[in-house]
C-alpha positions as CSV (number, residue, x, y, z in Angstrom):
1,M,-23.7,7.2,-4.5
2,R,-21.7,10.3,-4.5
3,A,-19.7,11.2,-7.6
4,W,-17.4,14.2,-8.1
5,R,-17.1,16.3,-11.3
6,T,-13.2,16.2,-11.0
7,P,-10.6,14.6,-8.8
8,G,-9.9,18.1,-7.4
9,A,-13.5,18.4,-6.3
10,A,-13.1,15.0,-4.6
11,A,-10.0,16.3,-2.8
12,V,-11.9,19.2,-1.3
13,S,-14.6,16.8,-0.1
14,H,-12.0,14.5,1.5
15,A,-10.4,17.5,3.2
16,R,-13.7,18.5,4.7
17,L,-13.8,15.1,6.4
18,G,-10.6,15.9,8.1
19,R,-8.3,13.8,5.9
20,V,-4.7,14.7,5.3
21,L,-4.0,15.0,1.6
22,V,-1.2,15.1,-0.9
23,P,-1.9,15.8,-4.6
24,L,-1.1,13.0,-7.0
25,W,-0.1,13.6,-10.6
26,P,-3.1,13.4,-13.0
27,D,-4.1,9.9,-14.1
28,T,-1.5,8.3,-11.7
29,G,-1.0,7.4,-8.1
30,L,2.3,9.2,-7.9
31,P,2.7,12.1,-5.4
32,A,3.2,15.4,-7.1
33,R,5.2,16.8,-4.1
34,K,7.0,15.5,-1.0
35,W,4.5,14.5,1.7
36,A,6.4,12.7,4.5
37,H,6.6,16.0,6.5
38,L,2.8,16.7,6.4
39,T,0.8,16.8,9.6
40,A,-2.5,18.3,8.4
41,T,-4.2,20.0,5.5
42,L,-6.9,22.6,6.0
43,P,-10.0,22.3,3.8
44,G,-9.8,25.9,2.8
45,A,-6.1,25.5,1.8
46,V,-7.0,22.4,-0.3
47,A,-9.8,24.3,-2.1
48,A,-7.5,27.3,-2.8
49,C,-4.2,25.7,-3.5
50,W,-4.9,22.3,-5.1
51,P,-2.6,22.3,-8.2
52,G,-5.3,21.6,-10.7
53,P,-8.7,19.9,-11.1
54,M,-7.3,16.7,-12.5
55,Y,-4.8,16.1,-9.7
56,N,-5.9,13.0,-7.8
57,P,-6.4,13.1,-4.0
58,G,-3.8,11.0,-2.1
59,I,-4.9,10.3,1.5
60,I,-2.3,9.8,4.3
61,P,-4.2,7.2,6.4
62,W,-2.5,7.4,9.8
63,L,-2.5,11.2,9.9
64,S,-6.2,11.0,9.0
65,G,-6.9,8.6,11.9
66,L,-7.4,5.8,9.4
67,V,-6.3,2.3,8.5
68,V,-7.1,1.2,5.0
69,I,-7.4,-2.5,4.1
70,D,-6.6,-3.1,0.5
71,L,-8.2,-6.2,-1.0
72,D,-6.6,-7.2,-4.3
73,S,-7.8,-9.3,-7.2
74,A,-5.6,-11.7,-9.2
75,E,-5.7,-9.0,-11.9
76,H,-3.8,-6.7,-9.6
77,G,-1.0,-9.2,-9.1
78,G,-2.5,-11.1,-6.2
79,T,-1.6,-14.8,-5.8
80,L,-3.1,-17.6,-3.7
81,P,-0.6,-19.8,-1.8
82,A,-1.1,-23.6,-2.0
83,E,-2.3,-23.8,1.6
84,W,-5.3,-21.5,0.7
85,A,-6.3,-23.5,-2.4
86,D,-9.0,-25.5,-0.7
87,T,-10.8,-22.3,0.5
88,G,-11.9,-21.4,-2.9
89,A,-10.8,-17.8,-2.4
90,A,-10.3,-15.8,-5.6
91,H,-10.0,-12.3,-4.2
92,G,-8.8,-10.5,-1.1
93,S,-12.4,-10.1,0.0
94,D,-12.8,-13.9,0.0
95,V,-9.6,-14.3,2.1
96,L,-10.9,-11.6,4.6
97,A,-14.2,-13.5,4.9
98,V,-12.3,-16.7,5.6
99,L,-10.2,-15.0,8.3
100,A,-13.3,-13.5,9.8
101,D,-15.0,-16.9,9.9
102,R,-11.9,-18.4,11.6
103,A,-12.0,-15.7,14.2
104,R,-15.8,-16.2,14.6
105,Q,-16.3,-12.6,13.7
106,K,-17.8,-10.5,10.9
107,V,-16.3,-7.9,8.7
108,P,-18.4,-4.8,9.4
109,A,-19.7,-2.5,6.7
110,T,-17.6,0.6,6.5
111,Y,-16.5,3.4,4.1
112,E,-15.5,1.5,0.9
113,V,-13.8,2.4,-2.4
114,R,-13.7,0.2,-5.5
115,T,-10.4,0.5,-7.4
116,P,-10.0,0.2,-11.2
117,R,-8.6,-3.3,-11.2
118,R,-11.4,-5.0,-9.2
119,G,-9.8,-4.2,-5.9
120,T,-11.5,-2.8,-2.8
121,H,-10.3,-0.3,-0.2
122,L,-12.0,-0.6,3.2
123,Y,-11.5,2.4,5.5
124,F,-11.5,2.0,9.3
125,Q,-10.8,4.2,12.2
126,A,-7.3,3.6,13.5
127,P,-7.3,1.9,17.0
128,A,-6.3,4.3,19.8
129,G,-2.9,3.6,21.4
130,Q,-1.9,1.0,18.7
131,V,0.3,1.7,15.7
132,I,-0.7,-0.1,12.5
133,G,1.9,0.1,9.8
134,N,2.0,-0.8,6.2
135,S,2.2,-4.4,5.2
136,A,1.8,-6.5,2.1
137,G,0.3,-10.0,2.6
138,R,0.8,-10.0,6.4
139,I,-2.9,-10.5,7.1
140,G,-3.4,-13.0,4.3
141,P,-2.8,-13.4,0.6
142,M,-4.2,-10.6,-1.7
143,I,-4.6,-8.3,1.4
144,D,-2.4,-5.3,2.0
145,V,-2.6,-2.7,4.8
146,R,-2.0,1.0,4.5
147,G,-1.3,2.6,7.9
148,R,1.5,4.6,9.4
149,G,3.8,5.9,6.7
150,G,1.4,4.9,4.0
151,L,-0.5,6.6,1.2
152,V,-3.7,5.6,-0.6
153,V,-5.3,6.8,-3.8
154,G,-8.6,8.4,-2.7
155,A,-12.2,8.0,-4.1
156,G,-12.8,10.2,-7.1
157,S,-9.3,9.7,-8.4
158,V,-8.8,8.7,-12.0
159,K,-5.8,6.4,-12.8
160,N,-5.0,5.2,-16.3
161,G,-8.4,6.6,-17.3
162,R,-10.3,4.5,-14.8
163,L,-12.2,5.7,-11.7
164,Y,-11.7,5.0,-8.0
165,E,-15.4,4.7,-7.2
166,L,-17.0,5.4,-3.8
167,A,-19.1,2.3,-3.1
168,D,-20.2,3.0,0.5
169,E,-20.0,6.6,1.9
170,R,-20.8,5.8,5.6
171,D,-18.3,7.0,8.1
172,P,-15.4,4.6,8.7
173,V,-16.1,2.3,11.6
174,P,-13.5,1.3,14.2
175,L,-11.0,-1.3,13.1
176,P,-12.2,-4.6,14.6
177,G,-9.9,-5.9,17.3
178,W,-9.3,-9.3,15.6
179,L,-8.3,-7.5,12.4
180,A,-6.1,-5.1,14.3
181,E,-4.3,-8.0,15.9
182,L,-3.6,-9.6,12.5
183,A,-2.5,-6.3,11.0
184,A,-0.1,-5.4,13.9
185,A,1.6,-8.8,14.0
186,P,5.4,-8.4,13.9
187,Q,7.1,-9.0,10.6
188,R,9.3,-12.1,10.1
189,A,12.7,-11.8,11.5
190,P,15.4,-11.9,8.8
191,A,16.9,-15.4,8.5
192,D,20.4,-13.8,8.5
193,P,20.6,-11.1,11.1
194,R,24.2,-10.1,10.5
195,P,24.8,-6.3,11.0
196,V,25.0,-3.9,8.1
197,R,28.7,-3.1,7.4
198,E,30.1,-0.9,4.7
199,G,31.3,-3.3,2.0
200,S,29.2,-6.2,3.2
201,A,26.3,-7.8,1.3
202,F,23.9,-5.9,3.6
203,G,25.8,-2.7,2.9
204,R,25.4,-3.3,-0.9
205,L,21.7,-4.1,-0.3
206,R,21.3,-0.8,1.6
207,G,22.9,1.0,-1.4
208,A,20.3,-0.6,-3.8
209,L,17.5,0.5,-1.5
210,A,18.8,4.0,-1.6
211,V,18.4,4.0,-5.3
212,V,14.7,3.1,-4.9
213,L,14.1,5.8,-2.2
214,S,15.7,8.5,-4.3
215,A,14.1,7.6,-7.6
216,K,12.3,10.3,-9.5
217,E,8.7,10.1,-10.5
218,G,8.2,7.9,-13.5
219,Q,11.4,6.0,-12.7
220,R,10.5,4.3,-9.4
221,N,9.3,1.0,-10.8
222,N,12.4,0.6,-13.0
223,C,14.6,1.5,-10.1
224,L,12.8,-1.1,-7.9
225,H,13.3,-3.8,-10.6
226,W,17.1,-2.9,-10.8
227,A,17.4,-3.1,-7.0
228,A,15.5,-6.4,-6.8
229,C,17.8,-7.9,-9.5
230,R,20.8,-6.8,-7.4
231,A,19.2,-8.3,-4.3
232,A,18.5,-11.6,-6.2
233,E,22.1,-11.8,-7.1
234,M,23.0,-11.6,-3.4
235,I,20.4,-14.2,-2.6
236,A,21.8,-16.6,-5.2
237,A,25.3,-16.1,-3.8
238,G,24.0,-16.9,-0.3
239,D,24.9,-13.5,1.1
240,V,21.4,-12.5,2.2
241,S,18.2,-14.4,2.8
242,E,15.3,-14.1,0.4
243,S,12.9,-13.0,3.2
244,A,15.2,-10.2,4.4
245,A,15.8,-8.9,0.9
246,E,12.1,-9.0,0.0
247,D,11.0,-7.3,3.2
248,A,13.5,-4.5,2.8
249,L,12.7,-4.0,-0.9
250,T,8.9,-3.9,-0.1
251,R,9.4,-1.3,2.7
252,A,11.6,0.9,0.5
253,A,9.1,0.7,-2.4
254,Q,6.2,1.6,-0.2
255,E,8.0,4.6,1.2
256,A,8.8,5.6,-2.4
257,G,5.1,5.6,-3.1
258,L,4.6,2.5,-5.3
259,E,1.4,0.5,-4.8
260,P,1.4,-3.0,-3.2
261,G,0.4,-5.0,-6.3
262,E,3.0,-3.2,-8.4
263,I,5.7,-3.8,-5.8
264,R,5.0,-7.6,-5.5
265,T,4.9,-8.0,-9.3
266,T,8.1,-6.1,-9.9
267,I,10.1,-7.9,-7.2
268,A,8.8,-11.3,-8.3
269,S,9.7,-10.5,-11.9
270,A,13.3,-9.5,-11.0
271,F,13.8,-12.5,-8.7
272,R,12.6,-14.9,-11.5
273,R,14.8,-13.2,-14.1
274,V,18.0,-13.6,-12.0
275,M,17.3,-17.0,-10.5
276,A,16.6,-18.4,-14.0
């Protein structure tokens, strides 16, 4: 299986496959520059201008024509709801297999990356004419989706001294229709749909989200925890529903560049702290 001498060499390889890249700070998954404006990266430009050999390759899936299914382990903050207990699932890959069986389908072999904490990234071609966005747990427990507006740490990266290892280098296959249908399902409607007004609880929540979105590198997790604590106080006061607050916090944290497992763990920790 292919291995690269440095993360920077991996970035050049990804660029040659037509993937749109952003450099991540060495040994992290944090973007080293703003990336929301990117539309393409030329292989020659990546080879000539990558900031350093140890900067990790961050892949922007939807601009690269991809959807990435992120299968977590319990070690990565994944949890199994009670209704899944009788399935015996212990990993996102188990949950995906159960969902495939229920749909009477198979999960096709595709481009696959093993992440440092026993996770798996499955790369698929994005379906034509259908927008697949980011989501955490929408498909099933311990399964996240990185699509439109998302960012994923690419193979060959090193985070906390541990490698994102290429496990299957075949070309990504098309996202199966049954899986696209699950990934594109609409999010839950907030239980309290009152409009956002300046000075209202929703206005205060919007202010907390702005702190997450404007957080500097190295401070994003702390800012998310602070914002989640403020949201939990609003939930406890009955000013906002838990589902609406959690969805809004998750979307803001994803846009800020935090990883799904980290987002879930931080929000849950803040909610427990305040509710206690």
